[in-house]
ROPA-587185 format. One record per atom (N, C-alpha, C, CB): residue in three letters; x, z, y. Coordinates in steps of 0.2 Angstrom, whole numbers, plus 5000, padded with zeros to 4 digits. Glycine has a CB too. Example, Ala and Ser with C-alpha at 12.3 -4.5 7.8 and 13.67 -1.06 7.14 Angstrom:
2
ALA506650394972/ALA506250394978/ALA506650394984/ALA505750454978/SER506450354989/SER506850364995/SER506450395000/SER507050294997/
REM end
This chain:
338
MET406248183578/MET406248213586/MET406448183591/MET406648263586/VAL407048143591/VAL407248093596/VAL406848043598/VAL407748063594/ARG406548003593/ARG406047953594/ARG405447983599/ARG405647923588/ARG405248053596/ARG404648073600/ARG404748103606/ARG404348113596/SER405348123608/SER405648143614/SER405648083619/SER406348163613/LEU405948023617/LEU405847963619/LEU405247933622/LEU406047923615/ILE404747943618/ILE404047923618/ILE403847953623/ILE403647933613/VAL403748023623/VAL403548053630/VAL403848033636/VAL403448123629/ALA404548033636/ALA404848023642/ALA404447923644/ALA405848033641/ALA404447893640/ALA404247833642/ALA403547833644/ALA404447773636/LEU402947873642/LEU402447883643/LEU402347913650/LEU402247913639/LEU402747963652/LEU402848003659/LEU403047943664/LEU403448073658/ALA403547913662/ALA403947853666/ALA403347793670/ALA404547813662/VAL402947773663/VAL402447713666/VAL401847753668/VAL402147663659/SER401647813667/SER401047843670/SER401147883677/SER400647883665/SER401647893678/SER401847943683/SER401547913691/SER402847963683/PRO401747833692/PRO401647803699/PRO400847793699/PRO402047743700/LEU400447803693/LEU399747793694/LEU399247843697/LEU399447783689/ALA398947813702/ALA398447863704/ALA397847823707/ALA398747913710/ALA397347863707/ALA396547823711/ALA396847813718/ALA395847883711/GLN396547743719/GLN396547733727/GLN395947703727/GLN397247693730/ASP395347733731/ASP394747713732/ASP394647653736/ASP394347753734/GLU395147643739/GLU395147573744/GLU395247513740/GLU395847573750/TRP395547523734/TRP395947463731/TRP395247443726/TRP396647483725/VAL395247363726/VAL394847323723/VAL395147303716/VAL394647283726/TRP394747313711/TRP395147283704/TRP395247203705/TRP394547303697/SER395647173701/SER395947113701/SER396047093694/SER396547123705/SER395747043692/SER395847023684/SER396346973684/SER395146993681/ASN396646953689/ASN397146903689/ASN397846933687/ASN397046863694/ARG397946993688/ARG398547033687/ARG398647033680/ARG398547103690/PRO399447033677/PRO399547043670/PRO399347103667/PRO400247043670/ASP399247163670/ASP399047233668/ASP398147233668/ASP399347283673/ALA397947173671/ALA397147183670/ALA397047183663/ALA396747123672/ASP397247143659/ASP397147143653/ASP397447213649/ASP397347083650/ALA397047233644/ALA397247303641/ALA397847273635/ALA396447353635/PRO398347313633/PRO398847303627/PRO398447253622/PRO399047373623/LEU398847223618/LEU398547163614/LEU398147193608/LEU399147103611/GLY398247263605/GLY398047303601/GLY397247323602/GLY398447353600/VAL397147323609/VAL396447343611/VAL396047283612/VAL396547373618/THR395447273609/THR394947233609/THR394347243614/THR394747223603/GLY394047183617/GLY393447203620/GLY393547253626/GLY392947233615/ALA394047253629/ALA394247303635/ALA393847293642/ALA394947303636/ARG393647223643/ARG393447213650/ARG392947143648/ARG394147193656/THR392547143654/THR392047063653/THR392447023657/THR391147063657/LEU392146963657/LEU392446903660/LEU391946883666/LEU392546843654/ASP392346843671/ASP391846823677/ASP391446783673/ASP392246793684/LEU390746763677/LEU390246723675/LEU390546653674/LEU389646723679/GLY390246623667/GLY390446553666/GLY391046543663/GLY390346513673/THR391546593664/THR392246593661/THR392246593653/THR392746653663/THR392646533650/THR392646553643/THR393546573640/THR392346483640/GLU393546613636/GLU394146633635/GLU394346623628/GLU394346693637/ILE394946603626/ILE395146593618/ILE395746633617/ILE395246503617/THR395746673613/THR396346723611/THR396546713603/THR396146813613/TYR397146703603/TYR397546693596/TYR397946763595/TYR398146633597/ARG397946783590/ARG398346843590/ARG398746853582/ARG397846903590/PHE399246853581/PHE399646863575/PHE399846943575/PHE400446813575/THR399646973569/THR399747043568/THR400147043561/THR399047093569/GLN400647093561/GLN401047113556/GLN401047183555/GLN401747073556/MET400747223549/MET400847293548/MET401147303542/MET400247343548/ASN401747343542/ASN402147363536/ASN402147423535/ASN402747333536/SER401947443528/SER401947513525/SER402447513521/SER401247533522/ARG402647593520/ARG403147603515/ARG403247663513/ARG403847583517/GLY403247673506/GLY403147743503/GLY402447763503/GLY403547783507/VAL402347813497/VAL401747853497/VAL401747913500/VAL401447863491/TRP401247933505/TRP401247993508/TRP400548023506/TRP401347983516/PHE400548103505/PHE400148143506/PHE400148203510/PHE400048163501/ALA399548213514/ALA399448243519/ALA400048233525/ALA399548313518/THR400448263527/THR400948233532/THR401548233530/THR400948273538/ASP401648223523/ASP402448213520/ASP402448153515/ASP402648283515/SER403048133515/SER403148073509/SER403248103503/SER403648023510/LEU402948063497/LEU403048093491/LEU403648053488/LEU402348093486/PRO403948093483/PRO404548063481/PRO404248023476/PRO405048113478/LEU404647963475/LEU404447903469/LEU404247943463/LEU405047853468/ALA404747993460/ALA404648013454/ALA403948053453/ALA405148063451/THR403748083458/THR403148123459/THR402448073459/THR403248163466/THR402548033462/THR401947973462/THR401847943455/THR402147903466/LEU402347933453/LEU402447903445/LEU402247943439/LEU403247883445/GLN402248023442/GLN401948073437/GLN401148073437/GLN402148153439/LEU400948053444/LEU400148053445/LEU399947993443/LEU399948073452/TYR400247943444/TYR399847873443/TYR400347833438/TYR399647833451/GLN400047783435/GLN400447723431/GLN400847683436/GLN399947673425/VAL400647673442/VAL401047633446/VAL401147653453/VAL400647563445/ALA401647643456/ALA401947683463/ALA401947623467/ALA402647713463/PRO401547623472/PRO401647563477/PRO402347583482/PRO400847553483/LEU402647523483/LEU403347533487/LEU403347513495/LEU404047483483/THR402947453495/THR402947433502/THR402247373502/THR403647393505/LEU402047373507/LEU401447323508/LEU401447293515/LEU400747363507/SER401547233515/SER401547183521/SER400847153522/SER402047133520/LYS400547173528/LYS399947133530/LYS399947093536/LYS399347173530/GLN399947013536/GLN399946973541/GLN399246943542/GLN400546923540/THR399146953549/THR398446923550/THR398346883555/THR397946973551/HIS398146823555/HIS397946773560/HIS397146783562/HIS398146693558/SER397146793569/SER396346803571/SER396446753576/SER396046873574/VAL395746743578/VAL395546703584/VAL394946723586/VAL395446633584/MET394846743592/MET394346773597/MET393946723602/MET394646823601/ALA393446703603/ALA393246673608/ALA392646723612/ALA392946603605/ALA392746713618/ALA392346753623/ALA392046713629/ALA392746813627/ARG391346733630/ARG391046703636/ARG390746733641/ARG390646653635/GLY390846733647/GLY390446773653/GLY389746743654/GLY390846763660/ILE389346783652/ILE388646753651/ILE388346773658/ILE388146793645/THR388446833661/THR388246843667/THR388946893671/THR387646873666/GLU388846913676/GLU389446943680/GLU389447013676/GLU389346963688/ASN389047043672/ASN389047103669/ASN389147093661/ASN388347143671/LEU389047033659/LEU388947023652/LEU389346983649/LEU388347013650/THR389747003643/THR390146943640/THR390046963633/THR390846943642/VAL390046893630/VAL389846893622/VAL390446873618/VAL389246843619/THR390746903614/THR391346873610/THR391146863601/THR391946943610/ALA391646823598/ALA391546823591/ALA392246803588/ALA391046763588/SER392446843583/SER393246823581/SER393046823573/SER393846883584/ALA393646773571/ALA393646783563/ALA394546783562/ALA393246713559/GLU394746803555/GLU395346813554/GLU395546783547/GLU395446873556/PHE396146783546/PHE396346763539/PHE397046813538/PHE396546663539/SER397046823533/SER397546893530/SER397946873525/SER397046953527/ILE398646883525/ILE399046873519/ILE399446943517/ILE399446823521/TYR399246963511/TYR399547023508/TYR400147003503/TYR399047063505/GLU400747063504/GLU401247053499/GLU401347133498/GLU401847013503/ARG401247153491/ARG401347233489/ARG401947213483/ARG400547283487/ASP402247273485/ASP402947283479/ASP402647343476/ASP403847293482/GLN402647343469/GLN402547413465/GLN403047413460/GLN401947413461/LEU403147483457/LEU403547493451/LEU403147533446/LEU404047533454/THR403047513440/THR402647563435/THR403147623432/THR402347513429/SER402647663429/SER403047713426/SER403547703420/SER402647763424/GLY403447643418/GLY403847603413/GLY404447573416/GLY403547543410/GLY404547573422/GLY405047553425/GLY404947473428/GLY405647563420/ILE404347433426/ILE404347363428/ILE404247363435/ILE403747323425/TYR404547313438/TYR404447303446/TYR404147233446/TYR405247303450/TYR403547233450/TYR403047173451/TYR402847163458/TYR402347183446/ILE402647103461/ILE402347083467/ILE401847053466/ILE402747053470/THR401247083470/THR400647043470/THR400447023478/THR400047083467/GLY400046963478/GLY399946953484/GLY399246923484/GLY400446913487/ALA399046913491/ALA398146883491/ALA398146853499/ALA397446963490/GLU397846793499/GLU397846763506/GLU396946753506/GLU398246673506/GLU396646773510/GLU395946773511/GLU395746783517/GLU395646813508/LEU395046753519/LEU394746753526/LEU394446833525/LEU394146683527/GLY394446863533/GLY394146933532/GLY393546913535/GLY394646993536/ASP393246983539/ASP392546973540/ASP392546943548/ASP392147053540/VAL391946923550/VAL391746903555/VAL391446963559/VAL391346833554/ILE391646963566/ILE391447013571/ILE391146973576/ILE392047053573/ALA390546983578/ALA390246963585/ALA390047023589/ALA389646933583/SER390147033596/SER390047083601/SER389647063607/SER390747113602/ALA389547113610/ALA389347103617/ALA389647153621/ALA388647103617/ILE389947143627/ILE390147203632/ILE389747193638/ILE391147203633/TYR389647253639/TYR389047253646/TYR389447313650/TYR388047283644/GLU389747273657/GLU389947323662/GLU389447373665/GLU390447283667/ALA389447423664/ALA389147463668/ALA389147493674/ALA389147503665/TYR389847493677/TYR389947523682/TYR390547483685/TYR390047593681/ARG390547463691/ARG391147433695/ARG391147463701/ARG391047353695/ALA391647493704/ALA391747523710/ALA392447523713/ALA391447583710/GLY392747493717/GLY393447493718/GLY393847483713/GLY393547543721/PRO394247533712/PRO394747523706/PRO394547533700/PRO395347573707/TYR393947553699/TYR393647583693/TYR393147523689/TYR393047653695/ARG393247533683/ARG392747493678/ARG392547523671/ARG393147423675/LEU391947533670/LEU391747553665/LEU391247513659/LEU391547583667/ASN391447493654/ASN391147453649/ASN390847483642/ASN391547413648/PHE390247473641/PHE389847483634/PHE389947413630/PHE389047493636/SER390147423624/SER390047363620/SER389647383613/SER390847333618/MET389547343608/MET389047333604/MET389347273598/MET388347323607/GLY389647283593/GLY389747233589/GLY389447243581/GLY390247233589/ALA389347173579/ALA389147173571/ALA389747143567/ALA388447123570/VAL389747183563/VAL390247143556/VAL389847113552/VAL390647203551/ILE390147043550/ILE389647003546/ILE390146993540/ILE389346933549/PRO389947023534/PRO390447023528/PRO390446953525/PRO390247073522/VAL390946923528/VAL391146853525/VAL391646853521/VAL391246793530/GLY392146903522/GLY392846913518/GLY392746933512/GLY393346963522/LYS393246923507/LYS393146943502/LYS393447023500/LYS393446893498/SER392947063496/SER392847123496/SER393147143490/SER392247143497/ARG393447083486/ARG393747103479/ARG394247033479/ARG393047103471/THR395047053478/THR395447003478/THR395747003471/THR395947013484/TRP396146963468/TRP396246953461/TRP397146933462/TRP395746903457/ALA397346963456/ALA398046933454/ALA398346953447/ALA398546943460/THR398846923445/THR399146943438/THR399547003440/THR399446883434/THR399547053435/THR400047103434/THR400147123427/THR399847153437/PRO400647153427/PRO400947183419/PRO400347213416/PRO401647243419/PHE399847223418/PHE399347263414/PHE398647213413/PHE399047323419/SER398747143416/SER398147093416/SER398247053410/SER398147053423/GLY398847053407/GLY398947003401/GLY398946933404/GLY398346993394/ALA398646883402/ALA398746813404/ALA398246803408/ALA398746763399/GLY397746843410/GLY397146833417/GLY397446873422/GLY396346863415/GLU396946883426/GLU396946923432/GLU396646973432/GLU396846883437/GLU396747033437/GLU396347083438/GLU396347103445/GLU396547143435/PRO395647143447/PRO395747153454/PRO396247203457/PRO395147183455/LEU396347183463/LEU396847233466/LEU396647293469/LEU397247193471/PRO397047323471/PRO396847393474/PRO396447373482/PRO397447453474/TYR396047433485/TYR395747413489/TYR396247403496/TYR395247443489/ASP396847423496/ASP397147403502/ASP397447343503/ASP397647443503/MET397247303497/MET397547233498/MET396747173498/MET398147203490/ARG396247213501/ARG395647173502/ARG395447153509/ARG395047203498/PRO395247103512/PRO395147083519/PRO394447103521/PRO395347013521/GLY393947103516/GLY393347113517/GLY393047173516/GLY392947073514/GLY392547193520/GLY392347273519/GLY391647273513/GLY392047313527/GLY391347213514/GLY390847193508/GLY390047223511/GLY391247233500/THR390147243517/THR389547283520/THR389447253528/THR389747353520/PHE388947253530/PHE388747243536/PHE388947313541/PHE387847233537/ALA389147303546/ALA389247373551/ALA389147353557/ALA389847403552/VAL389047413561/VAL389147413567/VAL389747443572/VAL388647453568/MET389847403578/MET390447453581/MET390347463588/MET391147433580/PRO390147513588/PRO389947543596/PRO390547553599/PRO389547603597/GLY390647553606/GLY391247573608/GLY391047583617/GLY391947503606/ILE391747603620/ILE391547623627/ILE392347633630/ILE391147703627/THR392347583636/THR393047573638/THR393047603646/THR393347493637/GLY393547633648/GLY393547643656/GLY394347633658/GLY393247723658/GLN394347583664/GLN394947573667/GLN395047583674/GLN395147513665/MET395647603676/MET395747613683/MET396347563685/MET395947683685/GLN396347553691/GLN396947493694/GLN397147523700/GLN396547403695/ASN397847513702/ASN398047523709/ASN398547483710/ASN398247583710/GLU398847473715/GLU399347433718/GLU400047423713/GLU399547453725/VAL400147473709/VAL400747463706/VAL400547473697/VAL401147513709/GLY399947483695/GLY399847473688/GLY399047493687/GLY400347523683/SER399047513680/SER398347533678/SER398347573672/SER397847473678/ILE397747613672/ILE397647653666/ILE397047633663/ILE397747723667/GLY396947663656/GLY396447653652/GLY396247693646/GLY396447583651/ALA395647693644/ALA395547733638/ALA394947693634/ALA395347823639/GLN394947683629/GLN394347653624/GLN394347703618/GLN394547583622/PHE393647703616/PHE393447733611/PHE392947683606/PHE392947803613/ARG393047673599/ARG392847623596/ARG392547653589/ARG393247573596/GLY392047633585/GLY391947653578/GLY391747603575/GLY391447713577/ARG391747613568/ARG391447553563/ARG391047593559/ARG391847513559/ILE390347583559/ILE389947623555/ILE389547573550/ILE389547663560/ASN389647593543/ASN389447543539/ASN388647553538/ASN389847543533/VAL388347483536/VAL387647483536/VAL387447463529/VAL387447453542/GLY387047493525/GLY386847473518/GLY387447473513/GLY386547393517/ASP387247443508/ASP387647453501/ASP388147393501/ASP387147453494/GLY388747413498/GLY389247363498/GLY389047313492/GLY390047393497/ALA389347243493/ALA389147203488/ALA389547203482/ALA389147133491/SER390147243482/SER390347253475/SER390447333473/SER391147213474/ASP389847353474/ASP389747423471/ASP390147493475/ASP390047423464/PHE390347473481/PHE390747513485/PHE390647483493/PHE391547523482/ALA390747543497/ALA390747523505/ALA391447563507/ALA389947533509/LEU391647533512/LEU392247563515/LEU391947623520/LEU392647503520/GLY392447673520/GLY392047733524/GLY392147723531/GLY392347813523/ASP391747753535/ASP391747743542/ASP392347753545/ASP391147783545/SER392547723550/SER393147733555/SER393047733561/SER393647693555/TYR393547763566/TYR393447783572/TYR394247763576/TYR393347863571/GLU394247743582/GLU394847733584/GLU394847743592/GLU395047663582/ALA395347783594/ALA395347803602/ALA396047773604/ALA395347903603/ASN395947753609/ASN396547713613/ASN396647743620/ASN396347633613/GLY397247753621/GLY397447783629/GLY398047743631/GLY397647863630/TRP398047713636/TRP398647673639/TRP398747673646/TRP398647603638/ALA399347663647/ALA399547653655/ALA400147603655/ALA399847733658/ALA399947553660/ALA400247483662/ALA400747493668/ALA399747423663/TYR401347473669/TYR401647463676/TYR401647383676/TYR402447493676/LYS401447373683/LYS401547303685/LYS402247283689/LYS400847273688/PHE402747253686/PHE403347233688/PHE403247183694/PHE403747203683/ASN402747133693/ASN402647083698/ASN402047053696/ASN403347033700/ASP401846993699/ASP401246953697/ASP401246913691/ASP401146913702/VAL401846923687/VAL401746893680/VAL402046923674/VAL402046833680/PHE402246993676/PHE402547033671/PHE402347103672/PHE403247023671/SER402047133666/SER401847203667/SER402047243659/SER400947213669/ALA402147293659/ALA402447333653/ALA401847393652/ALA403147373654/SER401747403645/SER401247463644/SER401547513639/SER400547443641/ALA401247563638/ALA401447613634/ALA400747663632/ALA402147663637/GLY400647673626/GLY400047713625/GLY400047753618/GLY399347673627/ILE399447783617/ILE399347823610/ILE398747793606/ILE399347893611/ARG398847773600/ARG398147743595/ARG398047803591/ARG398347663591/TRP397447823591/TRP397447863585/TRP396747843582/TRP397347943587/GLN396747843575/GLN396347823570/GLN396247863565/GLN396647753568/ILE395447873562/ILE395347903558/ILE394647863553/ILE395247963560/TRP394847883547/TRP394347853542/TRP394147883536/TRP394547793540/GLY393547883534/GLY393247923529/GLY393447883522/GLY392447923529/ASN393247913515/ASN393347893508/ASN392947833507/ASN393147943503/ILE393047783503/ILE392647743501/ILE392047773497/ILE392947693497/GLU391447743499/GLU390847773495/GLU390747723489/GLU390047773500/GLY390547753484/GLY390447723478/GLY391247703474/GLY390047663479/ALA391247663471/ALA391947623468/ALA391847563465/ALA392347673463/ASP392347533465/ASP392347473460/ASP392347483453/ASP392947443460/PRO391947453450/PRO391947483443/PRO392447433439/PRO391147473439/LEU392747383441/LEU393247343438/LEU394147383440/LEU393147273441/LEU394047433444/LEU394647473445/LEU394847513441/LEU394747493450/ASN395447523439/ASN395647603434/ASN395947653442/ASN396547583426/ALA395447683443/ALA395647743447/ALA396347783446/ALA395147793447/THR396447793440/THR397047823439/THR397747783439/THR396947853433/ARG397647723439/ARG398147673438/ARG398647693445/ARG397847593437/ASP398347673450/ASP398647663457/ASP398447693461/ASP398647603459/PRO398747743467/PRO398447773471/PRO397947733477/PRO399047813474/GLY398047673477/GLY397647623481/GLY396847613478/GLY398147553482/SER396947623471/SER396347603468/SER395947683466/SER396447553459/ASP396047733470/ASP395647793469/ASP395247803476/ASP396147853467/PRO394647783474/PRO394147793481/PRO394147863483/PRO393247773478/VAL394247913480/VAL394047983481/VAL394547993486/VAL394048033475/PHE395247983488/PHE395648013491/PHE395947963495/PHE396148043486/LEU395647913498/LEU395847873503/LEU395647883510/LEU395647813501/ALA395447933511/ALA395247953519/ALA395947983523/ALA394648003519/GLY395847973529/GLY396548003532/GLY396347983541/GLY397347953528/GLN396948003543/GLN397047993551/GLN397747973552/GLN396848053555/ARG397847933559/ARG398647923560/ARG398547913567/ARG399147853556/ALA399047943571/ALA399247933577/ALA399847883579/ALA399347993579/ASP399747833581/ASP400347783582/ASP400547773590/ASP400147723580/MET401147753592/MET401247733600/MET401347663600/MET401747763603/PRO400847623603/PRO400947553605/PRO401347543611/PRO400247523606/VAL401847503611/VAL402247483617/VAL402247413618/VAL403047503617/GLY402047383624/GLY401947313624/GLY402147283631/GLY401247293622/VAL402147223631/VAL402247183637/VAL401647133638/VAL402947143637/ASN401347113645/ASN400947053646/ASN401347013651/ASN400047073649/PHE401146943650/PHE401646903654/PHE400946843657/PHE402346853648/VAL400946833662/VAL400546773666/VAL400846723667/VAL400346793672/MET400846653665/MET401146603666/MET401046583674/MET400946553661/PRO401646573678/PRO401446573685/PRO401546503687/PRO401946613689/GLY401446473693/GLY401446403695/GLY400846373694/GLY402046363692/ASP400846303698/ASP400246273697/ASP400146203690/ASP400146233704/GLY400646223686/GLY400646173681/GLY400146183676/GLY401346163678/PRO400146133670/PRO399546143666/PRO399546203661/PRO399546093661/LEU399946253661/LEU400046313657/LEU400046373663/LEU400746313652/ALA399846363669/ALA399846413674/ALA399146443672/ALA399846373681/GLY399246523672/GLY398746553671/GLY398646583664/GLY398246513672/HIS398946553659/HIS398946563652/HIS399346633651/HIS399346493648/ARG399046673647/ARG399446723645/ARG399646753639/ARG399146763646/MET400246773639/MET400746803632/MET400646873631/MET401546783633/PHE400646893625/PHE400746963625/PHE401146983619/PHE400047003625/PHE401447033619/PHE401947073613/PHE401747143612/PHE402747073614/GLU401647173607/GLU401647243606/GLU401947263599/GLU400847273607/ALA402247313600/ALA402747353594/ALA402347413593/ALA403547363597/THR402147433587/THR401847503586/THR402247533580/THR400947513583/TYR402247603583/TYR402747643580/TYR402347703579/TYR403447663586/THR402447733572/THR401947783570/THR402247853571/THR401747773561/LEU401847893575/LEU402047963577/LEU401848013572/LEU401847983584/HIS401248003569/HIS401048063564/HIS400448033560/HIS400848133569/GLN400448043554/GLN400048033549/GLN399748083544/GLN400247983547/ASP399148083542/ASP398848143537/ASP398348103534/ASP398548213541/TYR398548113526/TYR398048083522/TYR397748133516/TYR398448023519/GLU397248113515/GLU396748173510/GLU397148153503/GLU395848153510/GLY397448103502/GLY397748093495/GLY398248043496/GLY397248053490/PRO398548023491/PRO399147983491/PRO398947913493/PRO399547983486/GLN399247893498/GLN399147833502/GLN399847803503/GLN398647843509/LEU399847733504/LEU400447713507/LEU400347723515/LEU400447643505/GLY401147743518/GLY401147763525/GLY401347703529/GLY401547823525/LEU401047703534/LEU401147643539/LEU401847663543/LEU400447623545/ASP402347603543/ASP402947613544/ASP403047573552/ASP403447583538/TRP402947523553/TRP402847483559/TRP402447433559/TRP403547473561/GLY402247403565/GLY401747353566/GLY401947303572/GLY401147373567/ILE401747243573/ILE401947213579/ILE401247163580/ILE402647163577/ASN400947153586/ASN400547113588/ASN400747053594/ASN399947153591/VAL400646983592/VAL400846943597/VAL400346913598/VAL401446903596/GLY400146883604/GLY399546843605/GLY399646803612/GLY398846893606/TYR399146743612/TYR399246693617/TYR398346693619/TYR399646623615/LYS398346683625/LYS397546673628/LYS397546633634/LYS397246743631/VAL396946593633/VAL396846533638/VAL396146543641/VAL396946453635/ALA396046553647/ALA395446553651/ALA395146493653/ALA395446593655/PHE394746463654/PHE394446413658/PHE393746413661/PHE394546353654/
REM end
């Protein structure tokens, strides 16, 4: 309750000075011109501009949740042979963007993820599994449909190219001398092509900016490993306050919803681990990201480079079946435009 009260107060403090000023003209040079780091594809680039972004993300999950409550460890072990305790996912991603025209920007991104998962068996055996793999590649185009004074409206369409591993392997107490496939939550690739439509609107004035984005990931075709991830959707709303020409702070709400896995991996035992049960992996979650944007000042070689930090706190989660619940996350990024 205390956390949520502080969150509401922070959002009001950030957004209260923001109001549309029709005489204001959008500026892309300010720190708050970039959306928070967890929001991608929010704006187009100027004609001929190339932008390279590196982002490090760490998401930490703890405990098994069902619906809106956490399950006692003993209850999980009554339902499954294995109870996941924690999951850490670290992702390194690189995105390249190019302003093709004044209204059209194309992007491409690739990522590499490192997983580490702690588990306990019903027999009292504690063990750790890990995986390090490339994820899927995403190519997209962003089209600025409207720009007038302080307002901008963009549409985007992306394509997910399934180059990431949709099945990872590790040695477990059940695999004997060999390896066995890991649960769905330890697989960086979806195994299917997908399209990612989106829409983003932003407004800026002399003290800050606000924005909203809606994106989806809709799978196309059958998975390469006899299953396909459920379609997912994400909505972001944020407000940023510009302290000066180099520093801004932001807060917002991030809502995600995803469906159950279609089909099933025939190599997984769905009764062993909640992360291996495709029937109960749908859910939704609301998070609060709080971040800062920083633009390097001066005339030196690093002038204009941008740095980002974002911390994510879970406000609400609702799962259709037993799943690891997100505890917290961070995003750290660096961006160069030329």
